[in-house]
C-alpha angles and dihedrals in degrees: 000000000000090000091054092050090050092049092048091048092050092048092050091046092050092045095051097044101036093081114087122212124202124223116196130202127183119196120195110190141173089037118181120213123205093215107035138033124235138187088202128013119166138155122207116197111196105193093184094058094029090233134136117202119192117196117188143161119200119227114238095263095053093041092053091046093056095035090058091066101028122037092192092068113116125203093227118045143173124200126187125195134172115249138196135192121239115179107304094345136083115211132190122228115280114265119204138022126326091258093045126030143142133208137174119246123206121185113211111259093003124120092211121097116197132196118218118205123189123191117176091338092309107125127206128180124195134172110259102176143356116212125211096205134042120186124184122197128188119192120194119207 
């Protein structure tokens, strides 16, 4: 009887843990921005956790520009947003009201990051950043 339990346990263990799952991360780094200057500007898209993390450090000119009107501005920042995949694009959660919102749009394997703005159902898309480096990591577990 003990032998049968051990065999069943081993079979269940092998069955449950024999499947591999893939976790994918895409890192867009050295991203230029048409409006602001950065010492560091990177986007990390974690497709397993459905999370975008943006790490950035303003250069002195940009930092002083924003600091002049808002004392809460920090030189080094981190922003996290939920993301979802729609066809060949990865989009951040919508920020704003139903009549007015913005969201970031990433096309898979593209160095261009776009910002989508919607006002009263009128949609506009503009280029926000262009990244010099794209890295893709797949982790099997």
